[in-house]
N, C-alpha and C positions, 0 to 999 in steps of 0.2 A: 636687657640686663647688662650690668657693667662687667660682670665676670661670671663664667659658667664653669662648674666643676663636674667632671664625669668620672665615674669609677668603672669597674668591670665585674660582672658576675659570671660564675661558672656553675655547672650542674652537679658537681660532687665535691665533697670536702677533700682537700689535698693541699700540701705545701707545694709550690711550684718547684722547690728544690728536690722534690721526689720524682720529677719528670724531666727528661732530657731536653725537651723543647722549650722549657721555661714558659709554659702556657697553662691557663686554667680552664680552657674550653675542651669539650670532648669527654669521652669515657662514659661511665654510667650516669644515671639520673637519680638524685636524692631530693625528692620534692620538699621535705622538711628543711634541708640545708639551703635549697634555693630560696625558700621563704625567709629564713633567718639571715642569709647573706644579703638579700635585697633590702630587708628591713634595716639592717645595719647601715646601709648607705643612706636610706631616708632619714634615719635618726642622726646621721652624721652631717646632714645638710648638703649632701650632694644634689645636684640638679638632675642628673641622669646617670644611668649605668649603661655601658656598652654590652651588648649581647653579641659575642663573636661569631665568626663563620669559618667553617672548614669543611673539606670534602668528605670527612668521615664522622662529622659531629652532629649533635642534636639540632633540630630545626629552630632557628632563632625566633620566628614569629610565634611559634607555640610556646617557647620558653618565656618570651616577653609577656604573652597573654596570661600565663600562669603567675609569673612574678608580679604582674600588675595587680592581681587579686590580693596580694599580701600587703599592698601599700595604698596610700591615698594621694600622695603628691608627686612622688618620684617619677621622672621621665625615663624613657627607654630608647637607646640608640641602637637600632637593629642593623647589624652588618648584613649586607646583601651583595651577592656576586651576580651581575647581569649575565644572561646567556643560557640559564638552565630552566627558567620559568618564563613563559611568554610575558612580555611587558604588560599586555592588557590584563592578564590574569593577576600578575603581581600588583598592579595598580588597584584592582578590586580587593585583593587580600589585605593590602596595607590600609586602604580606606575603611574597610570593615573594622579592622583592629583599632584604627584611630577613634572610631565611635565607641567601641567597647571599653577603651581605656580613657575615655573622656579627653581625647586630644593630647595624650601623653607620649606619643611615639615620634621618633625621627628615624631616618634611614641613612645608614652609612654605606656608601657605594665603594666596594673594593673590586676593581676589575680583575685583579689576579696577576701576581708577579712570578709565579712558579709554574712551569709547564707540567711538572709532576702533579701538582695539586689540580690543575685544570683537567688533565687527562684522566684522573680518577672518576670524574663526572662526564667523561666522553667528549671533552672540548679539545680540539687539536689546532685551533687557531694560534697564530704567533702573537707575540706581545703587542705590537702596534696595531694589528688587525683587531685584537680584543678591544682596544680603546675606541676604534671606529665603531664597533658594535655597541659599546657602552653609550656613545654619543647618540646613536639612533634609539637605543633602548630608553634613554632618559627623555628624549624628545617625545616619545610615545607615552611614557608614563605620565609626564606632566600634562600632556594634552588630555589623556583619559581623566585625570584628576580635575581638570578645569573646564573642559569643553561642555557647552550646553547642548550641542548637537552632535550626531554621529559624524565621523570623518574617515576618509580613506588615507592610506599611507603606503607608499612604495619606496623602499630604500634598498641598500646593498644587502641587508640581512633580514629585514622584516617587510611583510606585505599584509595589509589589513583592508578589509572592506566594511564600511559602516561600523567602525570601532566606537564603542560607547560604554559608559558605566552609569547605571542608575544611582549607585552609591558614590557620593563624593566625600572627600575627607572632611572631618569636622573642623580641622584647622584651615584657615584661609590665608593666602590663596591656595596653598597646598601643604602637605606634610613637609617639614624641613628636610633638606638634603645635605648631608655631609659627604665629603669626598676625599679619598686618599690616593696619592700617586705623585711620584717625583720625577718621572721621565718626561722627555720632550713631547711624547705622545699624550701623556696624561694631562699636562698643564692646561692646554686650551679647552679640553673637555670639562675638567673640573671647574675652571674659571667661568665657563659658560653656564653650567647647570647648578652648581652648588650654592647653598647659603653659607656653609662653613667649609673651608679648605683645611684639611688635617695634615699635620706634619709630625714626624718623629722628633725626638729630643736632640736637636742639633745646637751648636753654640749660638749665642745671641746674634752675632754678626751674620752668620749664615741664615738664621731665621729672618732677619730683616731683609736680606737680599732675596730670599724666596718670596716673601710677601710682596716686594716690589715686582718680581717677575710675574707672579700670578695676577696681581692687579693690572699689570700692563696687558695681559692676555684676555682680561674680562671684557665682555661687550660694554659699550658705552651706557652708563646709567645703572649698571648692575652692581649692587652693593654686596660686598663679601666680608665675612668674618673669618678669623683664623684660629686654629687649634694646634696645640703642641702636646705630645704624649711623653710622659716621663715616669721614672720608677724611683720615688723617694725612699731613701734608707735612713731611718731616724735613730738617734741615740740620745740619752740624757745629757751626754757631753759630746763634743766633737770627736774626741779620742774614741769613745765607745761606738760612735756611728761608723768610724773608719774600721774599727775592729769587726763590727758586724758586716760591713761591706766586703772586707777581705775574706771573712768566713763564708759568705754567700758565694763569692767567686770560686773559692776552693771547692765548695760542695758541688757547684755546677760542673767544674772541670772533672771532678771525681766521677760523677754520675755519667757524664758523656763518655768518658774513657771506659767505664765499666760496661756501658751499653753499646760501645763500638759505633757510636752514631755516625762518625765521619765516613765509615766504610760501608754503610748500608746501601745496597743498590736502590736507586731511585729516590733516595732521601732528599728532601728539600732543605735539610739543615746542614749542608756541607760547609765545613769551615775552610777546608783546603782549596775549594773552588770558589771562584767569584760568584756571588749570588746573582740571580737574574733580576731581582727587584732593584731598581735604581736607588730607592730609599735605603735599602740595606747596604748597597755599595757605598753610598755616601757616609753612613755611620761607620763602616769599616775603614774608610779613608781617614775620617777624623780620629779613629782609634789608633791608626798608624802614626798620626801626627803627634798625639799627646794623650796621656791618661786623664788629664784634667783640663777642662776649658772653663773660662770665666771664673766664677767663685768656687763652684763645686760640682760641675757637670762631669761625671765619671764614666769613661768609655770601655774599660776592660771587659765587662760582661758582654757588650756587643761583640768585641773581638773574640771572646771565648765561644760564642754561640753562632757565629756567622751572621750576626745582626739580623737574625730571623725575627722580625717584629720589633716591638717597643722594648729596647734593651739598654738604653742609656739611663744612668741614675743620677739623682741629686743626693749627696751625702752630707749629713750634718745634724745639728739639733733642730727641733721643730722651728725655732726662730730663724735659724740660718736657711733652712729649706724654704720657709715662707718668703724670706727675703729674695731668694733666687727665683721662686715662682713669680713674685711681683716684678722682677726684672723682665720676665717674658711679657707680662702685661704691658709694661712700659715700652716694649719693643713693638707692640701692636697686636698681641695675642689676647683674645677675649674668652677662649675656652681652654681649660687645662684638664687633660685626661691623666689622672694619677692612679696607679695601682702598684701594689707591693709584691713581695716574694712570699709572704705569708698572708694570703689574700684577705681573709676575714679579719684577722687581728690588725693588719695594717690599715684596712678601711676604717676600722673603729678609731685607730690612733690618728689617722689623717683628719677625720671628722672632729675629733676632740682637740687636737693640738696644732693643726696646720691651717685648715680651712678658715677658722675664725680670724686668724692673724692676717691671712691674705685678703679676706673680705674687708677687714677693718682698714688695711692699707689702701685698698682700691677706693673705698668710700671716702677716705681722707683726701686722696688725690682728686677724686671727682668734685669734692667740695671746694678744693683749692682752685680748680679750673672754673667752676661757676663763680667763685668770688673774684 
């Protein structure tokens, strides 16, 4: 595929502006809403939707299985944190789901950048050790998916005798692996195992540099694609888009203050402290340097939330945002994860007003290259 669009689904209806973490995963489960939300992405010509992961939130494999029943074509990118399910068991679970969804799943590996998040599930390993464990975990998962014979494995974290799975993924050679992580410990692991290396919405120059870094760390002959996650804020005019953006920022600050987020013990959403996740630290550094990068990459929401997750925005008309998304494609990005602050309504607007423009621009560029 020339360009891939990924959205994100949650399990209950809410505006992200009603929650202090700027997140749409977690909370109660509304099956009718999950179906409607998922179908809106399929109707909007998204390729996949991300099913997020958190230590207090609904199980992603189950959410994806249910959501797949409401659609025919849409794919599902299921976030998964290694270390809490045995790699042999996870490999069988994912392979089974791959068959029941007719090959529509992919797995997004998030090793974990917050000690507080990890410790809720009983994980006390430090940051770099977690990435060593992820490396072993993915070695085993990929072998279970592809090995025709039982195998033994003995590593720092896992030990198996005659590991094997009768069920193999429907997709060959295996289920696609996406990977997120910006630290020095993350890059070689992601470059080794992933099909798609995911990055948050940094300026174009920084994205180009990160692509070079990850490619340099990849094993010889291993082909990688790259993803960028952004939060488009649309308006009928540029002025209205910026008014909307400032209103969103104001509301986020208001809610965080009312909920006293910065002072909650053990909160991973601290603004005053430097976040543990290197990707978050990078976004905060960019926010300190400038409010706007390139044409319309806007950083104040990242600054206001401690850059906990995907928090940089593209602000403008649909045509302007599509142009900026195409700029990332020109920089070497082939997957664009876009989600808004009014999740369902924004997904519909992206599918109607933005995605067709980007796909047309990419098709035109591909035709020029062939010619």
